[in-house]
N, C-alpha and C positions, 0 to 999 in steps of 0.2 A: 504493500499499499504505499503510494507516494504521499509526501506530508501535506500535498494540497487535497488529497482525498479526505472526505470526512464522511462520518457516518451519522445519519440522522435517523431519529425515529418518526415513523410515519403510520400509518394505517392501511391495510389491505382489505377492501371490499371485494368479497366473491358472491356472485349471483348466478345459483344453478338454476336452470330452466331446461326445457325440451325444445329440440328444434322446431316443432310445429306450434309453439306457443306463439299468439298473435297479441298485437295492441292496436286495435283499430284494423285498417288495412295492411299494416307493417309486420313482418315478424318481430316477436318481441326482442329479441337481441338487438335489431337495428333501432327500435324506437329508444332501448335503453342507450345504446351508444350514441345516438343523436342528442339524449337528455343531457349525458355526461358532457358532451362537445359544447353543446350550447350554454352549458354553466361554467365552460371556461376552464375545465379540467384539462392538465397537460396530456392525458392519454388514457385509452380503456382499448383492452385487448379482449376478444371473442375467441374462445378455445372450443373447438369441435371435438367431442370425444368419439372414441371408437367403440365403446361399450360402456354399459351402467345400468342401473336400476334406480327407481325412486320409491316415494311411498307406497305405491301399489304393488311393488316388488316384480313387476315386467320387465324383463331383461330384453335391453336393446343393443343390437350390436350391428356393425357393418360386416360381419362375416358370415351372416347367414345366406342362403341362397336367394332368398328375396332381401334386397336391400332395405333396411329399417329406413324409415323417414322420419323416426322420433328419437333421433340420438341426443345424448345429452349435451348441453351447452353449458360452458361456464364464461361468465363475463368478469373480468378483474380490473380493478380500478385502484391506484395507490395515490394517497393524498393526506392531508391532516385529518385526524379522527373528526375535528369539528365540522370541517368542510363536507366530510362525506355523511356525517349525521344530519346536516342540512338538507341535503337532497335525497336522502334515504326515504321519507315519507312520499315523496313524488314517485320514486322507483316503486314502492311497495303498491302504491295505488294502480300501477301499470300491469301488475302481476295478479294472475289467478292461479295460484300454486306455485311451488319451487322452493327454494331455500336460500337463505341469505348469511353469509358470515362475515364478521368484521374482526380483525385480528392485528396485533402490534407487530410491525416488522422494522427491521433495520435497513436503511437504504444507504447505498454507497453509489453516488453519481460519478460516471466516468466522463469526462469532457471528450469532445471529438477531437480526434487526432488531426494535426495539420500535417498534410503529406506534401513533401515537395515534388 
């Protein structure tokens, strides 16, 4: 770790939903990404799972003969706990099921390297 690198405490928000979950005419994951973008967050990432199950214990996988169209999706956002808690009620209003976790994380930022 370089002396200019610092660790800072932030919060990681994870939202677990299904690929087919919707908010209005949009897939829910797209609507949630747009919510965080419009609120000025630095970034959000959506991860598409290859397998998983939820509250109903139905197994979803992309390895079956018929491709599952209800694969698990995870949206991740890192910011301060306070900022995430401010937007969380709006995210929850958009959801009809799923799960949200919020945990403390240590973040080390790496500056972009300047290449000659």
